[in-house]
Structure formats: structure tokens, C-alpha cells
MARFI-227566 format. One record per residue (C-alpha): residue in one letter; x, y, z. Coordinates in steps of 0.2 Angstrom, whole numbers, plus 2048, in hexadecimal, padded with zeros to 3 digits. Layout:
<torzas>
- a|X|Y|Z
...
</torzas>
This chain:
<torzas>
- m|85E|7E7|7B9
- s|851|7F3|7C0
- s|84C|7EB|7D1
- v|83C|7F1|7D9
- a|837|7E4|7E6
- i|83F|7D6|7F0
- a|839|7C8|7FB
- w|840|7B8|803
- d|839|7A7|803
- g|83A|79C|813
- n|84B|795|80D
- g|852|7A7|80C
- r|852|7A7|7F9
- m|84F|7B9|7F3
- y|843|7BD|7E5
- v|846|7CD|7DC
- a|839|7D5|7D1
- e|841|7DF|7C3
- m|838|7EC|7B8
- n|845|7EC|7AA
- t|83B|7F5|79E
- y|837|804|7A9
- m|83B|815|7A2
- q|84A|80F|796
- d|849|821|78F
- a|83F|831|793
- d|831|82B|788
- g|82F|81A|790
- t|833|811|780
- g|82F|7FF|781
- e|829|7FF|793
- m|81A|7F4|78F
- k|824|7E5|788
- p|822|7D5|792
- v|834|7D2|795
- c|837|7D5|7A7
- t|83D|7C8|7B3
- i|83D|7C2|7C5
- k|84E|7BB|7CB
- r|851|7B0|7D9
- l|861|7B3|7E3
- e|869|7A6|7EF
- d|877|7A6|7FB
- t|87E|794|7F9
- d|88C|794|805
- g|885|79F|813
- d|891|7AD|812
- g|884|7BA|811
- k|887|7BD|7FE
- m|87B|7B8|7F1
- d|886|7AD|7E5
- k|878|7A5|7DB
- s|86C|7AD|7CF
- v|85F|7A6|7C4
- v|851|7AE|7BA
- y|842|7A6|7C3
- l|835|7AF|7B7
- d|837|7B8|7A7
- k|82B|7C0|79A
- l|822|7CA|7A7
- l|81A|7DB|7A5
- l|822|7E7|7B3
- p|81F|7DB|7C2
- r|81A|7E5|7D1
- m|815|7D9|7DF
- i|81D|7C9|7E5
- l|819|7BE|7F4
- p|822|7AD|7F8
- l|816|7A1|800
- d|81E|790|802
- d|827|78A|7F3
- r|81A|795|7E9
- l|81D|7A7|7E4
- l|80E|7B3|7E1
- v|811|7C0|7D4
- a|806|7CE|7CD
- e|80B|7D8|7BE
- t|807|7EA|7B8
- f|7F7|7ED|7AF
- d|7F1|7DB|7B4
- n|7E4|7DA|7C3
- s|7E6|7C7|7C4
- i|7F3|7BF|7CF
- y|7FD|7AF|7CB
- s|806|7A1|7D5
- y|817|79B|7CE
- r|821|78C|7D4
- d|831|783|7CF
- t|82C|770|7CE
- n|83D|769|7C8
- g|849|772|7D3
- d|853|77B|7C5
- g|84E|78C|7CD
- v|843|791|7BE
- a|830|792|7C1
- d|827|785|7B6
- e|816|785|7BE
- k|80A|794|7BC
- k|7F8|795|7C4
- m|7EC|7A3|7C5
- v|7E8|7A5|7D7
- f|7DD|7B4|7D5
- k|7D3|7B9|7C6
- n|7CF|7CB|7C1
- e|7CC|7CF|7AF
- s|7C7|7E1|7B2
- e|7D2|7ED|7A8
- n|7E0|7F6|7B1
- k|7E8|803|7A5
- s|7EB|811|7B2
- n|7FD|818|7B3
- l|808|80B|7BA
- e|80D|816|7C9
- h|7FB|816|7CF
- q|7F9|803|7D0
- r|7F9|7F8|7DE
- s|808|7F1|7E7
- g|80B|7E8|7F7
- l|805|7D6|7F8
- v|80A|7D5|80A
- w|805|7C7|815
- n|800|7CF|825
- l|7FF|7C9|837
- d|7ED|7C6|835
- n|7F0|7B9|826
- k|7E8|7C5|81A
- i|7F2|7CB|80B
- y|7F2|7DE|808
- v|7F5|7E9|7F9
- t|7F4|7FC|7F6
- v|7E7|805|7EC
- e|7DA|7F7|7EB
- n|7CB|7F6|7F7
- v|7CE|7E3|7FA
- r|7DA|7D8|804
- y|7DD|7C6|800
- k|7DD|7B6|809
- f|7E7|7A6|803
- e|7DC|797|804
- n|7DD|786|7FB
- g|7E9|78D|7EF
- l|7DF|79C|7EA
- l|7DE|7AE|7EF
- k|7CD|7B3|7F5
- s|7C9|7C6|7F6
- e|7C1|7CF|804
- f|7BA|7E0|801
- q|7C0|7EE|80C
- h|7B5|7FD|811
- e|7C0|808|806
- g|7CF|807|7FB
- s|7DF|805|805
- g|7E7|814|7FC
- g|7FA|816|7FB
- q|804|812|7EB
- w|815|809|7EB
- g|81A|801|7FB
- l|811|7F9|80A
- a|818|7F7|81B
- n|812|7ED|82B
- d|818|7ED|83C
- n|819|7DF|84A
- y|807|7E2|84E
- g|800|7E2|83D
- r|7FE|7F4|83A
- l|7FF|7F9|828
- f|808|809|822
- f|805|810|810
- s|80D|81E|806
- s|805|829|7F8
- a|812|831|7EC
- g|803|838|7E2
- g|7FD|841|7F2
- e|80F|845|7F7
- a|80B|83D|808
- p|819|832|80F
- a|80E|828|81A
- v|7FB|826|819
- n|7ED|81B|820
- f|7F6|813|82F
- q|7EA|818|83D
- q|7DF|808|83A
- n|7DE|7F9|830
- p|7D8|7FD|81E
- f|7CA|7F1|81F
- f|7C1|7FE|82A
- g|7C4|80C|81E
- y|7D1|819|819
- l|7D6|824|828
- d|7E2|832|82A
- l|7E2|83E|839
- g|7E8|850|83B
- g|7F9|850|845
- q|7FE|83E|840
- y|80E|847|83A
- d|811|85A|839
- e|817|865|82B
- k|829|862|82F
- f|827|850|82C
- q|824|854|81A
- d|834|85D|818
- v|842|852|811
- w|855|856|812
- p|85E|850|802
- i|871|852|802
- i|871|855|7EF
- s|868|861|7E4
- t|858|85A|7DC
- p|855|861|7CB
- d|84A|853|7C5
- v|83B|856|7CF
- q|82A|855|7C7
- g|822|864|7D0
- g|830|870|7C9
- l|838|87E|7D2
- g|82A|87F|7DF
- r|830|86F|7E6
- l|842|875|7E9
- r|84A|87F|7F7
- p|856|88E|7F2
- d|864|882|7F3
- s|85C|877|7E5
- t|858|868|7F1
- l|847|860|7F2
- n|83C|869|7FF
- h|830|85B|804
- f|82A|849|7FF
- t|825|846|7ED
- a|829|834|7EA
- c|824|82B|7FA
- t|826|818|7F8
- g|82D|807|7FD
- q|82B|809|810
- s|82E|7FC|81D
- i|82E|7FA|830
- f|83F|7F4|837
- r|83B|7E3|840
- g|84C|7DB|840
- n|859|7D7|84D
- s|86A|7DB|845
- l|869|7EE|846
- p|868|7FA|855
- e|859|7F7|861
- d|853|809|85F
- l|850|806|84C
- k|843|7F9|850
- g|831|7FF|84C
- d|837|80E|842
- l|82F|811|831
- l|83B|813|822
- i|834|81C|813
- c|83E|81D|802
- e|83E|82E|7F9
- p|846|82A|7E8
- v|844|83B|7E1
- g|84E|842|7F0
- r|85A|834|7F0
- l|857|830|802
- i|84E|825|80F
- r|844|82C|81E
- r|845|824|82F
- a|835|828|839
- k|832|825|84B
- v|821|81D|84E
- t|818|823|85E
- n|807|81C|864
- t|7FD|827|870
- n|7EC|822|875
- s|7EC|817|865
- k|7F0|826|85A
- i|800|823|850
- t|80B|832|84C
- l|81B|833|842
- k|82B|83D|844
- n|83B|83F|83B
- a|848|836|845
- y|854|844|841
- e|854|857|841
- k|856|85D|82F
- e|85F|84D|82A
- e|85A|83C|822
- f|85E|82A|827
- i|866|827|816
- a|86A|834|809
- s|875|833|7FA
- t|87F|83F|7EF
- d|87D|832|7E1
- m|871|839|7D4
- n|86C|827|7CF
- f|868|821|7E1
- r|855|81D|7E0
- p|84F|813|7EF
- v|83E|80B|7EB
- n|83C|7FE|7F8
- s|842|7F8|809
- v|840|7E8|813
- t|846|7DF|823
- g|84F|7CF|81D
- p|852|7BE|825
- d|863|7C3|82C
- g|85B|7D1|836
- c|861|7E0|82B
- v|859|7EC|820
- y|85A|7EA|80D
- i|857|7F8|801
- v|852|7F6|7EF
- d|85A|804|7E4
- m|854|805|7D2
- y|865|810|7D0
- r|860|81A|7C0
- g|85E|82B|7B9
- i|84B|82C|7B6
- i|840|827|7C4
- q|82F|82F|7BE
- e|824|825|7B2
- g|821|82C|7A0
- n|811|836|7A4
- w|81C|842|7AD
- t|82B|843|7A2
- r|822|849|792
- k|82A|855|786
- g|828|867|78C
- t|827|863|79E
- y|833|86A|7AB
- l|838|859|7B0
- r|83C|854|79E
- k|848|863|79C
- q|851|85D|7AB
- i|853|84B|7A5
- d|859|851|794
- d|865|85E|79B
- k|86C|852|7A8
- k|86C|843|79C
- l|863|839|7AA
- d|85C|82D|79D
- k|86D|826|79A
- n|86E|81C|7AB
- i|863|80C|7AA
- g|864|7FA|7AF
- r|870|7FC|7BE
- g|864|7F8|7CC
- r|86C|7F1|7DD
- i|867|7EB|7EE
- y|86F|7F1|7FE
- r|870|7E9|80F
- l|871|7F5|81D
- v|87C|7EE|82B
- h|884|7F5|83C
- d|896|7F3|840
- g|893|7EF|852
- i|886|7E2|84F
- k|888|7D1|846
- r|87B|7CD|83A
- d|871|7BC|83C
- k|87A|7B0|830
- t|86D|7A2|833
- v|868|79C|822
- p|855|799|822
- k|84F|787|81D
- m|83D|789|823
- l|836|781|813
- d|83F|771|817
- l|839|770|829
- t|829|768|82F
- s|81C|773|837
- d|820|76F|849
- k|832|775|846
- l|82B|785|840
- v|821|789|84F
- p|830|78F|85A
- y|834|79C|84D
- l|825|7A5|852
- s|830|7AB|861
- h|83E|7B1|856
- p|844|7C3|859
- n|844|7C7|846
- g|832|7CA|840
- w|837|7C3|82F
- w|839|7B1|837
- r|829|7B3|841
- d|81F|7B9|832
- n|826|7AB|827
- a|823|79D|834
- q|811|7A2|836
- k|80E|7A4|823
- i|815|793|81F
- i|80C|78A|82C
- v|7FB|792|827
- v|7FE|78F|814
- r|802|77D|818
- g|7F2|77C|823
- d|7FA|770|82F
- k|7EF|76F|83E
- s|7FA|762|847
- v|803|771|84F
- i|7F4|779|857
- p|7F8|772|868
- a|809|779|868
- l|802|78A|862
- k|7F5|78A|86F
- e|803|787|87C
- l|80C|796|876
- a|7FD|7A1|875
- l|7F8|79E|887
- n|809|79C|88F
- s|818|7A4|885
- p|820|7B2|88F
- l|822|7BC|87E
- q|815|7C7|879
- l|818|7C6|866
- t|819|7B3|867
- r|808|7B2|86F
- i|801|7BE|861
- h|809|7B3|853
- a|802|7A3|85B
- l|7F1|7AA|85C
- w|7F1|7B0|84A
- t|7F9|79F|844
- m|7EB|795|84D
- n|7DE|7A1|845
- g|7E6|79E|834
- l|7E4|78C|836
- n|7D2|78E|83C
- g|7D8|786|84C
- l|7D5|794|859
- d|7C9|78D|866
- r|7BE|798|870
- p|7C6|795|881
- t|7D7|79A|87A
- l|7CF|7AA|872
- l|7C6|7AE|882
- a|7D7|7AC|88C
- a|7DF|7B8|880
- l|7D2|7C5|882
- k|7D8|7C5|894
- d|7EA|7C5|891
- k|7F5|7D0|89C
- d|7FC|7D9|88C
- a|7F2|7E5|883
- e|7F8|7E1|872
- v|7F3|7CF|875
- r|7E2|7D4|87A
- k|7E1|7DF|86A
- t|7E6|7D0|860
- a|7D8|7C6|867
- l|7CB|7D3|863
- w|7D2|7D4|851
- i|7D0|7C2|84F
- s|7BE|7C4|856
- e|7B9|7CF|848
- e|7B1|7C2|83D
- p|7A7|7B9|84A
- l|7A1|7CA|851
- r|79C|7CF|83F
- k|792|7C0|83D
- g|788|7C4|84D
- d|791|7B8|85A
- e|788|7BF|86A
- a|791|7B4|876
- l|7A2|7BB|870
- l|79A|7CC|870
- t|797|7CA|883
- a|7A8|7C4|886
- v|7B0|7D3|87D
- e|7A5|7E0|885
- p|7B0|7E3|895
- l|7BE|7E9|88A
- k|7B5|7F9|886
- n|7BD|7FF|896
- d|7CE|7F7|893
- p|7DD|802|899
- g|7E5|800|887
- a|7DF|80C|87A
- d|7E4|800|86C
- v|7D9|7F3|874
- r|7CA|7FF|875
- l|7CD|805|863
- q|7CE|7F3|85C
- l|7BE|7EF|866
- g|7B5|7FD|85D
- l|7BB|7F8|84C
- s|7B7|7E5|84F
- l|7A5|7EA|853
- r|7A3|7F6|845
- f|79B|7EB|838
- s|790|7E1|845
- h|77D|7E4|843
- l|77A|7E0|856
- d|773|7EF|85F
- k|77E|7EB|86E
- a|78E|7EC|863
- q|78A|7FD|85E
- q|786|802|870
- i|797|7FD|875
- i|79F|807|868
- a|795|816|86D
- e|79A|813|87F
- i|7AD|813|87B
- i|7AC|823|872
- k|7A2|82B|880
- n|7AC|825|88E
- h|7BD|827|886
- p|7BE|838|87E
- e|7D1|835|87C
- d|7CE|828|86F
- q|7CF|833|861
- v|7D2|826|854
- l|7C3|81C|857
- a|7B8|82C|858
- e|7BE|833|848
- s|7BD|822|83F
- h|7AC|81F|845
- k|7A6|830|840
- k|7AD|82E|82F
- y|7A5|81D|82D
- q|794|824|832
- r|796|832|826
- q|79A|826|818
- i|78A|81C|81C
- e|77F|82B|81B
- e|788|830|80A
- k|785|81F|804
- e|773|81F|808
- a|771|830|800
- a|77A|829|7F0
- e|76F|81A|7F0
- r|75F|825|7F1
- n|766|82F|7E2
- s|76B|820|7D9
- k|759|81A|7D8
- l|754|829|7CE
- l|761|824|7C1
- a|75F|817|7B3
- a|767|806|7B7
- a|775|809|7AA
- d|77A|819|7B3
- q|77A|811|7C4
- k|786|804|7BE
- l|791|811|7B6
- i|792|81B|7C6
- k|795|80C|7D1
- e|7A4|807|7C5
- g|7AB|818|7C6
- a|7AA|819|7D9
- l|7B5|80A|7DA
- i|7C2|811|7CE
- f|7C2|822|7D7
- k|7C5|81A|7E8
- q|7D3|80F|7E1
- l|7DC|81C|7D6
- c|7D6|82E|7D7
- a|7D4|82F|7EA
- t|7E7|82E|7EB
- c|7E8|841|7E6
- h|7D6|847|7E7
- g|7D2|83F|7F8
- s|7C6|831|7FC
- e|7B8|83E|7FE
- g|7BE|849|7EF
- k|7C3|857|7FB
- g|7D5|856|7F6
- v|7E4|850|800
- i|7EE|85B|80C
- n|7FC|853|816
- g|807|85B|823
- g|800|86C|81E
- k|807|86C|80C
- d|7FD|870|7FD
- m|7F1|864|7F5
- p|7F8|85A|7E6
- a|7E8|85B|7DC
- p|7D8|866|7DC
- p|7C9|861|7E7
- l|7BB|85A|7DD
- a|7AD|85A|7EB
- s|79F|867|7E7
- n|7A9|86D|7D8
- h|7A0|877|7CB
- d|7AD|872|7BE
- v|7A9|860|7C1
- s|797|863|7BF
- g|799|86E|7B0
- d|79E|86A|79E
- p|7A2|857|79E
- e|7AD|859|78F
- k|7B9|863|799
- i|7BB|855|7A6
- i|7BC|848|798
- r|7CA|851|790
- i|7D3|851|7A0
- l|7D1|83E|7A3
- l|7D6|83A|791
- h|7E6|845|790
- g|7EA|84B|7A2
- l|7EC|85C|7A9
- s|7FA|867|7AF
- g|7FD|878|7B5
- p|7F2|883|7C0
- v|7DF|880|7C2
- n|7D5|890|7C5
- g|7E5|899|7C9
- k|7EB|88D|7D6
- a|7FB|882|7D3
- y|7FB|870|7D8
- a|80A|865|7DB
- d|805|857|7D0
- v|801|854|7BE
- m|7F0|84B|7BA
- p|7F6|83C|7AF
- p|7EC|837|7A0
- l|7E1|828|7A2
- g|7DD|827|78F
- g|7E4|816|78E
- n|7D4|80F|797
- t|7C4|80C|78E
- d|7B6|819|78B
- e|7AB|810|797
- y|7B9|812|7A5
- i|7BB|824|7A2
- a|7A8|827|7A1
- s|7A5|81D|7B2
- v|7B2|828|7BB
- i|7AB|838|7B5
- s|799|833|7B9
- y|79E|82E|7CA
- i|7A6|83F|7CF
- r|798|848|7C6
- n|78B|83F|7D1
- d|794|83E|7E2
- m|79E|848|7EE
- g|791|856|7EE
- n|790|857|7DB
- k|780|854|7D1
- a|781|853|7BE
- s|77D|848|7AF
- t|787|838|7AD
- v|793|836|79F
- k|791|828|792
- a|79F|81F|789
- d|799|827|779
- d|79C|838|780
- v|7AE|833|784
- k|7B1|82B|773
- k|7AB|83B|76B
- v|7B8|845|774
- r|7C5|838|772
- d|7C3|839|75F
- q|7C3|84C|75F
- t|7D4|84C|769
- s|7DC|83C|761
- g|7EC|845|75C
- r|7EF|84D|76D
- t|7FF|847|775
- k|801|854|784
- t|7F7|858|793
- w|7EA|866|793
- t|7EC|876|79D
- w|7DD|87E|7A6
- n|7DE|88D|79A
- e|7DE|883|78B
- l|7CF|879|791
- n|7C6|88A|795
- s|7CA|891|784
- i|7C1|883|77A
- k|7B1|889|772
- k|7A2|87E|771
</torzas>
């Protein structure tokens, strides 16, 4: 098997998504066959070992996201933007009911490494994914999308902590952690100093011959010198490992055969990360086939690690004949080890793991409420999720009692969000939470207040105004964010006052500055758009969406490139770039077939993958957007222009080099 993601339902049954067709050889032969599976594993005797296995779902195309609800499992496959719900109705362990819960028929033929992942039910009862500029809410058996200000960024893997903060990673940008300073609903935000250059350095204990970036990515001893494949991260939130691991961020690095442990620090609401060790890693292996791609806290309070355990970890666009990586694969015969994926449980000799077998799906909602106080975040999350999915309002009085009187901070927070998810949070309870003794609870109340404040609730605005001088920086940040999209003058005045009176609040100041700049750029783009034909306006709008969800990973959300921890950019900047505004056929060729090697004499870490599997309209829209935004101004590109170049280069099977492109005579 080739396990890539795991999740437990409320009864402790583990669902395992398997990409069994992934890179069966160096050419990716048969990768697109719909023969992958999701298995359900079960511990029937409570000894901690999964002794029962059944294929819950088969005939899938590279399943990449799974989320158990109640007795339903949400699943998303690669190249399919829709999301489906599956259920076993007759108790044989095999799904026999399928329903579409989110319909999206737009094409998605980008490289499978650059597609969404996650499907994480967060503390705020919203379901988050990477890449896309939407989050979802489960209502009446369907997912409803809610547009975010920008794309979430990230690639494979999405972590959340006890307070609902999300952590993304970007392998394409060689960035181990991104966009964790604020909720992505308010935009993409990275800050200088959120981790230093040393954080980028990785410390394998085995040589790394199969790195896509070639020799420039290796130390003199042939070990990987910094992150390239950043993926499968999680925050440890359990109770069966040492206390000092709680709240730490674990990041998988399958190319380096290691897992980073990062200490997470909050200073004046700015989050910073630091390697927990000096020139060492939390987990590192001498096994060439160790390929950790996911990590998660389990119901027993331990960390689980998903290991694809294989020779090739990079997708076929980066293993083509003639590349540095392909030679290493062929020489080391890395293509010979496939289908041996495994799942590890990390335990501690001095701590007994929690052997309680979850039976949450069998309990009535009132019996689930006490689990909101459980020391393991897995239990709290699932109790909240199941109650909200059921929509059982009979427990609101019990939840209110917890929200107002529980001595435990996290219990009060979960109770408030569970009431909110049931549409049962009354105004007096919310107002009491705004005055809670604990800053995180006050922040929670402000977070919950976002929607009514956005809709212009003046009475609530008056109630939250005193928090502009709250002693907690997180509270002030949340107030500023919760008021961002309010059209009331008073709301904007409060934001300005926080920024003026609290110069130490760097996150809010930088976030607001970026937001204001984007408003100005949007207004300028709209003015320019009015000068274009309606068809061109539509083309650019569609291209903007694609760019922000896909291209921004390496080129930056504003087209200025991505620099993390002082390392080189993984891809060239596109903003105010004369090559972008110049000959459109050059850019068309790059998008159709990809680009490798130096650009204008500068070497970049990554290879631009070909996007030629997409339609001519798709390619034209992306190019039209980058030629008419980010400081560029040039003619749009039409689908016919792309078709002409596609026909001219139909026999090409390798990426372009910059020298080749410049030598083409018109």
C-alpha cells in the first residue's frame, strides 16, 4: 500500500487513504488509473493493534483528503474539485452510499503535488484546505463554500493547534511553515523573523542523492542542506507523550528522511518557530525508503506517522529523463521499492498510552459534552464536531454552563464554539465571554463575533470596543481582524486606534498595511479592466484565481517571488518583469512544457512544471493575468494563441531552457 493520510472516526476506526498508483516507476506509468483505495482499520479487542482491515472504498483516483463526520466520511480525489460523502449503511464495513456534498465542475489538471489537501475541521467549525481561497461549512448534509480574502497557500498537509491557529507548508517554495500569523480568511501573511535561516537547515543522518535541486542542495558530506519537501505537519495535542512536546509543530521532510520538531513561541501575537534541537532532528532515519508524509495526534494521545516507504517520492514532472534526479533514481534503482507504506505510532517508555476505545458515535449528545474537557485534543475536537453535525440543541444548557463556569480554559473555548455551531450562542453568554478572565477565551468571543460585526451589529461593536486596550496582544489582533470587513466608520476607527496606541502589535499593523495595499491595487485593476473588452476582463479574472491558488506557491502572492529564512527564491519574480510583458509565445511555451535551468543567468531551486494538460483557455487566462497585473501591462493572450503554439510544439516531451527560448527566431 501507499498510505498518504489517516483519520479516525468517533469510534476510533482508522481510515487510510492510499495512493497505490503513485510513481510506480520513474515515468509515473499508470498513475491516472482509478484503482486506489481507502481502507478502514479497527482494533476489535482493545489491545492497541489494528486487527481488522476492510477496503472501505475502491476505484478511486489518488484520494488526497479524508474527513470523518459522524458515520459519514468526506473524500476528495486528485483532479476532482468536487467533494463526496460516503457511508456504510448495512454494517459490512464497505461504503455503499455516495453523495456529492460539494459540486465544482471546474477543471483541475495541475500537477498533483500542487493541489489542495487538508479538509481539516477546525475549532471554528469551518473546514479548511490548502491552496484554495475558500473554506467550507457543513450544513444540512452539504458543504457550503465561503470565500477567503486570498488563497490559503501551502501544499500537502495542514495543522491546527488548540486555539484554532492553522499552519501550512510549501514544498514548492521550500518553506517549512507559512501563513500561520493569522487566519487565512483575512489573507496570506508571512513576516520577517518568523523563523531564521537556521530553521531552514535540515540535518539528515544519511546522504541525500535524490534531491530535485541537484548538488546545490547538498552539503559537502552529501546530506540535504535545507528543506525541500515540507509536508504532513501537525501540532502535538495529545496526553500520552511528554508534556514539553505539547504545542510543538512537527514537519515531515520525506526527501531528507526526517521529521522536524519546532518550538512555537508567541510574543505580542507574533508567532516564531525554532528547531527544538541544535543541528539535529526530532526523527531521522538511515533507511533510504523512509518517506514520512503525514503526522497526526491519535485518540490514544500518541503521535502517528504516515510513511509512504518507497524509493521515489517526487512526482513524474521532476523525474524526467535527462534530469539530475532521474540519473540518481536509475543509478540507485530507487524505482524498485513500491507499495510498502506503513504507519508508525510514537510512544514513550515512561508514559502509558490511553487505551480507552472511543465509542463516541454510539453515545447521545449529552454524553459527549464531558469530552469537551478531555486532556487530548482529539477527543475534544470530535465531541464538538459530532454534536455540531447532529445539530442537537438539547445540549445547549449544558454547554452554556461549561462556557460560563468551567475552570478549564479549553473547555470554555470548546463550549462556546459548540454553541456557535448549533446556532445556540445567546448574546448574554457571548458578552460574558468577552469579559472572561482568560485572554484566549476573550479572543474566542471576538472570533465568534466576526460575522455579526461584518453585518453591521452596532450594539455588539459597542460591546467589543473596550477590548482595543486589552492587555492581551492576541485579543487586540483578533479585534482588529474581526472588524476588518465592517463598513461602519467606528469599526475602522477602532482598528486605527489599536495600531496607533500599540506599536508593538506588528502582526496587526503589517496585516492591515497589506490589506490596504491590496484594496488600492484592486481598485487600480478595476479601473484598468474597464478599458478592456468584456472577454478580456473575464479572462484576467479567471487567471487571477488560478495564479493565487497555484502559481503563488513559488512566485509569491504578489508576484515578487518567495524568500524564506534568507534562502534563494525557488522561482523568478514576475512583478514588473519585461520578459512577462514581452513576447507572449515565450511564456506560452513555458506554461505548456515547463522550464528548467538558470533564468537570465540566475539559478533557481525548482523546476517550473508543465501545465499543458490544461485547456488552451486555462493557459491563456493565467498568462493574461500576469501580463496585466503586478506592475505589468501588455496585451491579453487568447486561447487561439495558445493552440497555435501547442500545435507547433506538439512533439516536445522535455522542459525548455531559457537559452533555448531566447534562440527561437520569429
